[in-house]
SELUM-748298 format. One record per residue: residue number from 1; x, y, z of N, C-alpha, C in turn. Coordinates in steps of 0.05 Angstrom, whole numbers, plus 5000, padded with zeros to 4 digits. Layout:
<pts>
pos, nu, nv, nw, cau, cav, caw, cu, cv, cw
NUM, X, Y, Z, X, Y, Z, X, Y, Z
...
</pts>
This chain:
<pts>
pos, nu, nv, nw, cau, cav, caw, cu, cv, cw
1, 3155, 8282, 0542, 3157, 8255, 0532, 3136, 8237, 0545
2, 3123, 8221, 0529, 3101, 8204, 0539, 3112, 8181, 0555
3, 3098, 8175, 0577, 3106, 8153, 0594, 3082, 8134, 0598
4, 3087, 8109, 0604, 3066, 8090, 0609, 3059, 8090, 0639
5, 3034, 8096, 0645, 3026, 8099, 0674, 3001, 8082, 0679
6, 2997, 8076, 0705, 2973, 8061, 0713, 2949, 8079, 0712
7, 2927, 8067, 0703, 2902, 8082, 0701, 2892, 8092, 0729
8, 2898, 8076, 0749, 2889, 8082, 0776, 2904, 8105, 0789
9, 2925, 8115, 0776, 2941, 8136, 0788, 2930, 8164, 0783
10, 2908, 8166, 0767, 2898, 8192, 0759, 2879, 8204, 0780
11, 2883, 8230, 0785, 2865, 8246, 0801, 2845, 8259, 0781
12, 2819, 8255, 0785, 2798, 8263, 0766, 2783, 8288, 0775
13, 2796, 8305, 0790, 2781, 8329, 0801, 2771, 8348, 0779
14, 2783, 8347, 0755, 2774, 8365, 0734, 2756, 8351, 0713
15, 2747, 8328, 0719, 2730, 8313, 0700, 2704, 8329, 0694
16, 2693, 8342, 0715, 2668, 8357, 0710, 2672, 8382, 0695
17, 2697, 8390, 0690, 2703, 8414, 0674, 2701, 8409, 0644
18, 2700, 8384, 0637, 2701, 8377, 0609, 2673, 8366, 0600
19, 2664, 8375, 0577, 2638, 8367, 0567, 2637, 8338, 0559
20, 2615, 8324, 0567, 2612, 8296, 0558, 2595, 8295, 0533
21, 2602, 8277, 0515, 2588, 8272, 0490, 2584, 8242, 0487
22, 2562, 8231, 0496, 2558, 8202, 0496, 2561, 8189, 0468
23, 2552, 8202, 0447, 2554, 8191, 0420, 2583, 8190, 0412
24, 2598, 8211, 0416, 2626, 8212, 0409, 2642, 8191, 0425
25, 2635, 8189, 0451, 2649, 8170, 0468, 2644, 8142, 0460
26, 2620, 8136, 0450, 2613, 8109, 0441, 2631, 8101, 0417
27, 2634, 8120, 0398, 2651, 8115, 0375, 2680, 8112, 0383
28, 2689, 8128, 0403, 2716, 8126, 0413, 2721, 8099, 0426
29, 2701, 8089, 0441, 2703, 8064, 0454, 2708, 8041, 0434
30, 2694, 8042, 0412, 2698, 8022, 0391, 2726, 8023, 0379
31, 2735, 8048, 0375, 2762, 8052, 0363, 2784, 8042, 0382
32, 2781, 8048, 0408, 2801, 8040, 0428, 2800, 8009, 0431
33, 2777, 7997, 0430, 2774, 7968, 0432, 2790, 7955, 0409
34, 2792, 7968, 0386, 2805, 7957, 0364, 2835, 7963, 0363
35, 2842, 7988, 0370, 2870, 7997, 0367, 2884, 8005, 0392
36, 2869, 8006, 0415, 2881, 8015, 0440, 2881, 8046, 0441
37, 2891, 8056, 0464, 2892, 8085, 0468, 2917, 8096, 0454
38, 2913, 8109, 0432, 2936, 8118, 0415, 2947, 8145, 0423
39, 2930, 8163, 0433, 2939, 8190, 0440, 2942, 8192, 0470
40, 2965, 8203, 0479, 2971, 8205, 0508, 2951, 8223, 0522
41, 2945, 8216, 0547, 2930, 8234, 0565, 2948, 8255, 0576
42, 2937, 8278, 0585, 2954, 8300, 0595, 2945, 8309, 0622
43, 2964, 8317, 0639, 2957, 8327, 0665, 2982, 8339, 0679
44, 2979, 8344, 0705, 3001, 8355, 0721, 3007, 8337, 0744
45, 3032, 8338, 0754, 3040, 8321, 0776, 3031, 8332, 0803
46, 3022, 8314, 0821, 3015, 8322, 0848, 3023, 8299, 0867
47, 3048, 8298, 0873, 3059, 8277, 0890, 3058, 8251, 0875
48, 3046, 8231, 0887, 3044, 8204, 0875, 3023, 8203, 0853
49, 3003, 8221, 0854, 2981, 8220, 0834, 2986, 8240, 0812
50, 2970, 8237, 0791, 2972, 8255, 0768, 2945, 8267, 0763
51, 2943, 8294, 0764, 2917, 8308, 0761, 2911, 8309, 0731
52, 2891, 8295, 0723, 2884, 8294, 0694, 2870, 8319, 0685
53, 2879, 8330, 0663, 2867, 8355, 0651, 2855, 8349, 0624
54, 2866, 8331, 0609, 2857, 8325, 0582, 2859, 8295, 0576
55, 2836, 8284, 0566, 2836, 8256, 0559, 2816, 8240, 0576
56, 2795, 8254, 0586, 2776, 8240, 0603, 2759, 8219, 0588
57, 2753, 8225, 0563, 2738, 8205, 0547, 2755, 8180, 0543
58, 2781, 8184, 0537, 2799, 8161, 0534, 2802, 8146, 0560
59, 2803, 8161, 0582, 2805, 8148, 0608, 2781, 8130, 0614
60, 2757, 8141, 0609, 2732, 8126, 0614, 2730, 8101, 0596
61, 2738, 8105, 0571, 2738, 8082, 0552, 2758, 8060, 0561
62, 2782, 8069, 0569, 2802, 8050, 0578, 2792, 8034, 0603
63, 2779, 8049, 0621, 2769, 8036, 0645, 2747, 8015, 0638
64, 2729, 8022, 0619, 2708, 8004, 0611, 2720, 7979, 0598
65, 2742, 7982, 0584, 2754, 7960, 0570, 2775, 7946, 0587
66, 2777, 7954, 0613, 2796, 7942, 0632, 2825, 7944, 0622
67, 2832, 7966, 0610, 2859, 7972, 0603, 2873, 7984, 0627
68, 2894, 7971, 0636, 2907, 7980, 0662, 2927, 8002, 0659
69, 2939, 8006, 0635, 2960, 8026, 0632, 2954, 8042, 0606
70, 2961, 8068, 0607, 2958, 8085, 0584, 2982, 8104, 0582
71, 2985, 8115, 0558, 3007, 8135, 0554, 2998, 8162, 0566
72, 3018, 8176, 0578, 3012, 8201, 0592, 3034, 8220, 0588
73, 3027, 8246, 0584, 3046, 8268, 0582, 3042, 8288, 0604
74, 3063, 8294, 0619, 3061, 8313, 0641, 3064, 8342, 0630
75, 3046, 8360, 0640, 3048, 8388, 0634, 3062, 8404, 0656
76, 3075, 8390, 0674, 3089, 8403, 0696, 3078, 8395, 0723
77, 3086, 8410, 0744, 3076, 8403, 0771, 3060, 8426, 0783
78, 3051, 8445, 0766, 3035, 8467, 0776, 3008, 8467, 0762
79, 2986, 8466, 0777, 2960, 8464, 0765, 2954, 8488, 0747
80, 2958, 8512, 0756, 2951, 8536, 0740, 2967, 8536, 0714
81, 2993, 8530, 0716, 3010, 8530, 0692, 3001, 8508, 0673
82, 2993, 8485, 0684, 2983, 8463, 0667, 2957, 8471, 0652
83, 2939, 8484, 0667, 2914, 8493, 0654, 2920, 8513, 0632
84, 2937, 8531, 0637, 2944, 8552, 0617, 2957, 8539, 0592
85, 2974, 8519, 0597, 2987, 8505, 0575, 2966, 8490, 0558
86, 2947, 8477, 0572, 2925, 8464, 0558, 2909, 8483, 0541
87, 2903, 8507, 0552, 2887, 8527, 0539, 2901, 8539, 0515
88, 2927, 8541, 0517, 2943, 8552, 0494, 2941, 8533, 0470
89, 2938, 8507, 0476, 2937, 8487, 0455, 2908, 8480, 0448
90, 2889, 8495, 0458, 2861, 8487, 0455, 2851, 8487, 0426
91, 2864, 8501, 0408, 2855, 8500, 0380, 2859, 8472, 0368
92, 2879, 8458, 0378, 2883, 8431, 0368, 2872, 8410, 0387
93, 2867, 8417, 0411, 2855, 8398, 0431, 2825, 8401, 0433
94, 2813, 8418, 0417, 2784, 8422, 0416, 2772, 8428, 0443
95, 2783, 8447, 0457, 2772, 8456, 0482, 2750, 8476, 0476
96, 2725, 8469, 0483, 2702, 8486, 0476, 2701, 8512, 0493
97, 2684, 8530, 0485, 2683, 8556, 0498, 2674, 8554, 0527
98, 2655, 8535, 0533, 2646, 8532, 0561, 2668, 8518, 0577
99, 2683, 8501, 0565, 2706, 8488, 0580, 2727, 8509, 0585
100, 2732, 8526, 0566, 2751, 8548, 0570, 2741, 8566, 0594
101, 2715, 8571, 0594, 2703, 8588, 0615, 2707, 8575, 0642
102, 2702, 8549, 0645, 2706, 8536, 0670, 2735, 8538, 0680
103, 2754, 8534, 0662, 2782, 8535, 0671, 2790, 8564, 0678
104, 2780, 8583, 0662, 2787, 8611, 0668, 2776, 8619, 0695
105, 2751, 8611, 0701, 2739, 8617, 0726, 2755, 8605, 0749
106, 2765, 8581, 0745, 2782, 8567, 0764, 2808, 8582, 0769
107, 2820, 8591, 0747, 2845, 8606, 0749, 2842, 8632, 0765
108, 2819, 8645, 0761, 2814, 8670, 0775, 2807, 8666, 0805
109, 2789, 8646, 0810, 2779, 8643, 0838, 2798, 8627, 0855
110, 2808, 8604, 0845, 2824, 8586, 0862, 2854, 8592, 0860
111, 2863, 8602, 0838, 2891, 8608, 0834, 2898, 8637, 0835
112, 2878, 8654, 0841, 2881, 8683, 0846, 2895, 8697, 0823
113, 2889, 8689, 0798, 2900, 8703, 0775, 2882, 8725, 0767
114, 2893, 8748, 0759, 2877, 8770, 0749, 2870, 8766, 0720
115, 2848, 8780, 0712, 2840, 8778, 0684, 2863, 8786, 0665
116, 2877, 8808, 0673, 2899, 8817, 0656, 2921, 8796, 0653
117, 2927, 8783, 0675, 2949, 8762, 0675, 2940, 8738, 0657
118, 2915, 8730, 0660, 2906, 8708, 0644, 2906, 8715, 0614
119, 2897, 8739, 0608, 2896, 8748, 0580, 2924, 8749, 0568
120, 2943, 8760, 0583, 2971, 8763, 0573, 2984, 8735, 0569
121, 2979, 8717, 0588, 2991, 8691, 0586, 2981, 8675, 0562
122, 2955, 8679, 0556, 2942, 8664, 0534, 2944, 8680, 0508
123, 2957, 8704, 0509, 2958, 8721, 0485, 2930, 8727, 0474
124, 2912, 8733, 0493, 2885, 8741, 0486, 2878, 8768, 0497
125, 2856, 8779, 0489, 2848, 8805, 0500, 2833, 8801, 0527
126, 2832, 8823, 0542, 2817, 8822, 0567, 2787, 8817, 0562
127, 2777, 8828, 0540, 2749, 8823, 0533, 2744, 8794, 0528
128, 2763, 8780, 0515, 2760, 8751, 0510, 2757, 8736, 0536
129, 2774, 8743, 0556, 2773, 8729, 0582, 2748, 8737, 0597
130, 2741, 8763, 0597, 2717, 8772, 0612, 2692, 8760, 0601
131, 2690, 8757, 0574, 2666, 8745, 0562, 2661, 8717, 0573
132, 2683, 8702, 0575, 2680, 8674, 0585, 2674, 8673, 0615
133, 2685, 8692, 0630, 2677, 8694, 0658, 2648, 8701, 0661
134, 2638, 8719, 0645, 2610, 8726, 0646, 2592, 8703, 0638
135, 2601, 8687, 0618, 2586, 8665, 0609, 2582, 8644, 0630
136, 2603, 8637, 0644, 2601, 8617, 0665, 2588, 8628, 0690
137, 2591, 8655, 0694, 2579, 8668, 0717, 2548, 8669, 0717
138, 2537, 8670, 0693, 2508, 8671, 0690, 2495, 8644, 0691
139, 2511, 8623, 0692, 2500, 8595, 0691, 2498, 8584, 0719
140, 2474, 8576, 0727, 2471, 8565, 0754, 2483, 8537, 0755
141, 2487, 8527, 0779, 2500, 8501, 0783, 2483, 8478, 0771
142, 2456, 8480, 0773, 2439, 8460, 0762, 2441, 8459, 0732
143, 2442, 8482, 0719, 2444, 8483, 0690, 2472, 8473, 0681
144, 2492, 8482, 0696, 2519, 8474, 0689, 2522, 8443, 0690
145, 2510, 8431, 0710, 2512, 8402, 0713, 2499, 8388, 0689
146, 2476, 8397, 0681, 2462, 8385, 0658, 2477, 8388, 0632
147, 2489, 8411, 0628, 2504, 8416, 0603, 2530, 8400, 0602
148, 2545, 8401, 0623, 2571, 8387, 0623, 2568, 8357, 0624
149, 2546, 8347, 0634, 2541, 8318, 0634, 2532, 8308, 0607
150, 2525, 8327, 0589, 2516, 8319, 0562, 2486, 8315, 0560
151, 2471, 8321, 0582, 2442, 8317, 0582, 2428, 8340, 0568
152, 2440, 8364, 0567, 2428, 8387, 0553, 2448, 8397, 0533
153, 2441, 8400, 0507, 2460, 8407, 0486, 2473, 8435, 0490
154, 2499, 8437, 0486, 2513, 8462, 0488, 2502, 8482, 0468
155, 2496, 8473, 0444, 2486, 8491, 0423, 2460, 8504, 0432
156, 2442, 8488, 0443, 2416, 8499, 0451, 2419, 8519, 0474
157, 2438, 8515, 0492, 2443, 8535, 0513, 2454, 8561, 0501
158, 2474, 8559, 0484, 2487, 8582, 0474, 2470, 8599, 0456
159, 2454, 8586, 0438, 2440, 8601, 0417, 2410, 8602, 0421
160, 2399, 8588, 0441, 2370, 8590, 0446, 2364, 8599, 0474
161, 2375, 8585, 0494, 2367, 8591, 0522, 2377, 8617, 0532
162, 2401, 8626, 0524, 2413, 8650, 0534, 2396, 8675, 0528
163, 2382, 8675, 0505, 2365, 8698, 0499, 2342, 8701, 0519
164, 2333, 8679, 0530, 2312, 8680, 0549, 2322, 8686, 0577
165, 2347, 8677, 0583, 2359, 8683, 0609, 2361, 8714, 0612
166, 2366, 8728, 0590, 2370, 8757, 0592, 2344, 8773, 0590
167, 2321, 8759, 0586, 2296, 8773, 0585, 2287, 8783, 0612
168, 2276, 8808, 0613, 2265, 8818, 0638, 2241, 8802, 0646
169, 2240, 8796, 0671, 2216, 8781, 0681, 2219, 8751, 0681
170, 2240, 8740, 0669, 2245, 8711, 0669, 2262, 8704, 0693
171, 2252, 8689, 0711, 2266, 8682, 0735, 2285, 8659, 0730
172, 2307, 8658, 0746, 2327, 8637, 0744, 2314, 8609, 0748
173, 2295, 8608, 0767, 2282, 8583, 0772, 2267, 8572, 0748
174, 2254, 8590, 0732, 2240, 8582, 0708, 2259, 8570, 0688
175, 2282, 8582, 0685, 2302, 8572, 0666, 2312, 8544, 0675
176, 2318, 8542, 0700, 2327, 8516, 0711, 2306, 8494, 0707
177, 2280, 8501, 0712, 2259, 8482, 0709, 2256, 8472, 0680
178, 2260, 8491, 0661, 2259, 8483, 0633, 2281, 8464, 0626
179, 2305, 8471, 0634, 2328, 8453, 0628, 2324, 8426, 0641
180, 2315, 8425, 0665, 2310, 8400, 0679, 2289, 8383, 0664
181, 2268, 8397, 0653, 2246, 8382, 0640, 2254, 8370, 0613
182, 2272, 8383, 0598, 2278, 8373, 0571, 2305, 8359, 0570
183, 2320, 8359, 0592, 2346, 8346, 0591, 2343, 8316, 0589
184, 2362, 8304, 0574, 2362, 8275, 0572, 2340, 8262, 0555
185, 2325, 8279, 0541, 2303, 8269, 0525, 2310, 8264, 0496
186, 2336, 8269, 0489, 2346, 8265, 0462, 2330, 8281, 0441
187, 2324, 8306, 0449, 2310, 8324, 0431, 2329, 8338, 0413
188, 2320, 8344, 0389, 2337, 8359, 0370, 2339, 8388, 0379
189, 2359, 8402, 0369, 2362, 8431, 0376, 2338, 8446, 0367
190, 2326, 8439, 0345, 2302, 8453, 0335, 2278, 8448, 0353
191, 2275, 8424, 0363, 2253, 8418, 0381, 2256, 8433, 0408
192, 2281, 8435, 0418, 2286, 8450, 0442, 2280, 8479, 0438
193, 2287, 8490, 0415, 2281, 8518, 0409, 2251, 8523, 0408
194, 2236, 8505, 0395, 2207, 8507, 0394, 2195, 8507, 0423
195, 2204, 8488, 0439, 2193, 8486, 0466, 2200, 8510, 0483
196, 2225, 8521, 0479, 2233, 8544, 0494, 2216, 8569, 0488
197, 2210, 8573, 0462, 2193, 8596, 0455, 2165, 8593, 0467
198, 2154, 8569, 0467, 2128, 8565, 0479, 2129, 8567, 0509
199, 2150, 8557, 0521, 2153, 8557, 0550, 2155, 8585, 0562
200, 2172, 8602, 0549, 2177, 8628, 0560, 2158, 8650, 0549
201, 2145, 8644, 0527, 2127, 8665, 0515, 2098, 8656, 0514
202, 2093, 8630, 0520, 2067, 8619, 0517, 2050, 8620, 0542
203, 2027, 8608, 0542, 2009, 8608, 0565, 2018, 8590, 0587
204, 2007, 8594, 0612, 2014, 8577, 0635, 2011, 8547, 0630
205, 1990, 8539, 0616, 1985, 8510, 0612, 2008, 8497, 0597
206, 2020, 8513, 0578, 2042, 8503, 0561, 2066, 8498, 0579
207, 2072, 8517, 0597, 2095, 8513, 0615, 2090, 8489, 0634
208, 2065, 8486, 0643, 2059, 8465, 0661, 2063, 8437, 0648
209, 2054, 8435, 0623, 2058, 8410, 0608, 2087, 8403, 0606
210, 2104, 8422, 0600, 2133, 8417, 0597, 2145, 8410, 0624
211, 2138, 8424, 0645, 2149, 8418, 0672, 2142, 8390, 0680
212, 2118, 8381, 0672, 2109, 8353, 0680, 2120, 8332, 0661
213, 2137, 8340, 0642, 2149, 8320, 0624, 2132, 8312, 0601
214, 2109, 8325, 0598, 2091, 8318, 0575, 2098, 8335, 0551
215, 2117, 8327, 0536, 2128, 8344, 0514, 2114, 8340, 0487
216, 2099, 8318, 0484, 2088, 8312, 0457, 2068, 8333, 0448
217, 2049, 8340, 0466, 2028, 8360, 0458, 2040, 8387, 0453
218, 2057, 8398, 0471, 2070, 8424, 0465, 2086, 8424, 0439
219, 2100, 8402, 0434, 2115, 8401, 0409, 2097, 8401, 0385
220, 2075, 8386, 0386, 2057, 8386, 0363, 2044, 8413, 0359
221, 2038, 8427, 0380, 2026, 8454, 0377, 2046, 8473, 0365
222, 2071, 8472, 0374, 2092, 8490, 0364, 2098, 8484, 0335
223, 2097, 8458, 0327, 2102, 8451, 0299, 2081, 8461, 0280
224, 2058, 8467, 0291, 2036, 8478, 0274, 2041, 8507, 0267
225, 2059, 8520, 0282, 2066, 8548, 0275, 2083, 8548, 0250
226, 2075, 8561, 0229, 2090, 8560, 0204, 2118, 8573, 0207
227, 2138, 8560, 0195, 2165, 8570, 0195, 2167, 8595, 0178
228, 2152, 8596, 0156, 2154, 8618, 0137, 2135, 8640, 0145
229, 2145, 8664, 0152, 2126, 8686, 0159, 2108, 8694, 0136
230, 2115, 8686, 0111, 2098, 8692, 0088, 2072, 8675, 0089
231, 2070, 8656, 0108, 2045, 8641, 0111, 2023, 8659, 0121
232, 2029, 8683, 0130, 2009, 8703, 0139, 2007, 8726, 0120
233, 1984, 8739, 0119, 1982, 8763, 0102, 1994, 8787, 0118
234, 1995, 8810, 0105, 2008, 8833, 0116, 1995, 8842, 0142
235, 1968, 8843, 0142, 1954, 8851, 0166, 1959, 8832, 0189
236, 1960, 8805, 0183, 1965, 8785, 0204, 1993, 8788, 0215
237, 2012, 8793, 0198, 2040, 8796, 0207, 2043, 8820, 0225
238, 2029, 8842, 0218, 2030, 8866, 0234, 2018, 8861, 0262
239, 1995, 8847, 0262, 1981, 8842, 0287, 1998, 8823, 0305
240, 2011, 8803, 0293, 2028, 8785, 0308, 2051, 8801, 0321
241, 2061, 8821, 0307, 2082, 8837, 0318, 2071, 8854, 0342
242, 2046, 8864, 0338, 2034, 8878, 0360, 2031, 8861, 0385
243, 2022, 8836, 0381, 2020, 8817, 0404, 2046, 8812, 0417
244, 2067, 8809, 0401, 2094, 8804, 0412, 2103, 8828, 0429
245, 2098, 8853, 0418, 2106, 8877, 0433, 2090, 8880, 0459
246, 2064, 8874, 0457, 2047, 8876, 0481, 2056, 8857, 0503
247, 2063, 8832, 0495, 2073, 8812, 0514, 2098, 8821, 0527
248, 2116, 8833, 0510, 2142, 8842, 0520, 2138, 8864, 0541
249, 2121, 8884, 0535, 2118, 8906, 0554, 2102, 8900, 0578
250, 2083, 8881, 0576, 2069, 8872, 0599, 2089, 8859, 0619
251, 2107, 8843, 0607, 2127, 8830, 0624, 2146, 8850, 0637
252, 2153, 8871, 0622, 2171, 8892, 0633, 2157, 8908, 0655
253, 2132, 8916, 0651, 2118, 8931, 0671, 2113, 8915, 0696
254, 2107, 8889, 0692, 2102, 8871, 0715, 2128, 8869, 0732
255, 2151, 8866, 0718, 2176, 8863, 0732, 2186, 8888, 0746
256, 2181, 8912, 0734, 2191, 8936, 0745, 2172, 8951, 0763
257, 2146, 8945, 0761, 2125, 8961, 0774, 2127, 8961, 0805
258, 2139, 8941, 0817, 2141, 8940, 0846, 2168, 8951, 0857
259, 2184, 8961, 0839, 2211, 8971, 0847, 2208, 8995, 0865
260, 2221, 8995, 0888, 2219, 9017, 0908, 2233, 9042, 0898
261, 2249, 9040, 0877, 2262, 9064, 0867, 2243, 9083, 0853
262, 2219, 9073, 0846, 2198, 9089, 0833, 2183, 9105, 0854
263, 2193, 9129, 0861, 2180, 9142, 0884, 2181, 9173, 0882
264, 2194, 9185, 0863, 2194, 9214, 0862, 2167, 9225, 0856
265, 2162, 9250, 0865, 2135, 9262, 0861, 2129, 9266, 0832
266, 2149, 9273, 0816, 2145, 9277, 0787, 2137, 9251, 0774
267, 2151, 9229, 0782, 2144, 9203, 0771, 2116, 9195, 0778
268, 2109, 9198, 0804, 2083, 9189, 0814, 2060, 9203, 0799
269, 2063, 9229, 0795, 2042, 9245, 0781, 2038, 9235, 0753
270, 2059, 9230, 0738, 2057, 9221, 0710, 2048, 9191, 0709
271, 2059, 9175, 0726, 2052, 9146, 0726, 2023, 9142, 0733
272, 2012, 9159, 0752, 1984, 9155, 0760, 1966, 9161, 0736
273, 1971, 9182, 0721, 1955, 9188, 0697, 1956, 9166, 0676
274, 1981, 9157, 0671, 1984, 9136, 0650, 1971, 9110, 0659
275, 1975, 9103, 0685, 1963, 9078, 0695, 1932, 9079, 0694
276, 1921, 9102, 0700, 1892, 9105, 0698, 1881, 9101, 0670
277, 1896, 9112, 0650, 1888, 9108, 0623, 1889, 9079, 0614
278, 1910, 9065, 0623, 1913, 9036, 0616, 1891, 9020, 0629
279, 1886, 9025, 0655, 1866, 9010, 0670, 1838, 9013, 0657
280, 1833, 9037, 0646, 1807, 9041, 0633, 1803, 9024, 0608
281, 1824, 9014, 0597, 1823, 8997, 0573, 1827, 8967, 0579
282, 1834, 8961, 0605, 1841, 8934, 0612, 1819, 8913, 0606
283, 1795, 8920, 0613, 1773, 8901, 0610, 1769, 8894, 0580
284, 1769, 8915, 0563, 1765, 8910, 0535, 1788, 8894, 0523
285, 1812, 8901, 0532, 1837, 8887, 0523, 1836, 8858, 0530
286, 1829, 8852, 0556, 1829, 8824, 0565, 1807, 8808, 0551
287, 1783, 8821, 0547, 1761, 8807, 0533, 1769, 8800, 0504
288, 1781, 8819, 0490, 1790, 8814, 0463, 1811, 8792, 0461
289, 1830, 8793, 0480, 1851, 8774, 0480, 1840, 8746, 0485
290, 1821, 8743, 0504, 1810, 8717, 0509, 1794, 8706, 0485
291, 1779, 8724, 0472, 1764, 8715, 0448, 1783, 8707, 0426
292, 1805, 8722, 0423, 1825, 8715, 0403, 1838, 8688, 0409
293, 1844, 8683, 0434, 1856, 8658, 0443, 1837, 8634, 0437
294, 1812, 8638, 0444, 1793, 8616, 0440, 1789, 8611, 0410
295, 1787, 8632, 0394, 1781, 8629, 0366, 1805, 8616, 0351
296, 1829, 8625, 0357, 1853, 8614, 0344, 1859, 8586, 0353
297, 1851, 8580, 0378, 1856, 8553, 0388, 1840, 8531, 0373
298, 1818, 8539, 0361, 1801, 8520, 0346, 1805, 8522, 0316
299, 1825, 8538, 0308, 1829, 8542, 0279, 1843, 8518, 0267
</pts>
């Protein structure tokens, strides 16, 4: 049953677990200014305070409008049980996959719940739980902060950035630097995708421009790349694929070549012959690539 409580009584320790959406929050602020907070906030009891789990946008809007009391529904007095109850209702409460991941990680680390127990309680598979744990586990704290604060779009992280995170040879620092550079710039998902492809696959000057916050030139260059592959003839399409494959394997060899596990006599004998053959072609390859780069840059 909903009760009327003071806004100041809420404990906001889980606020960073919920994604911020400034545009949505602005519309909600206008609605609350006109009609008040209509939907109760939800949380769990912790002595005199109430640990808020759901309703942070409504809380922030109420605070901005100097509303002192709001409706509140208690999910019990146990944090883990309250989180699980919120997640069970997430289809109607619009709890996103990253928000689910944050809460599941919390249940496992802080509340010592096993993957099997979480899955059974939520009537989900262990794979469903493990996928979300993996998702939050691969995200650094810097990237997490940018995404959950609303500075970097969730869509761009899920469907653009993750493919580069998994690429061999791409360092975590490079990914963090990219997110830092484009966050808060109000770029479209398409523009972020263009910049990401240039940043992780393009030349050093391209990455440097983005790191320095100079996004106009890189965006213009990427927009010149035709969306329709039919803009090239068959020979050009084949050669572009060759360049993509060459870039991919150069990156893989560079990343793996220093690995100390490469030491057996059989490996050394074969690798020495192959490396000698590649080195004999390096000068011609580099010269051709430089000429191609200069020629296409002026096209």
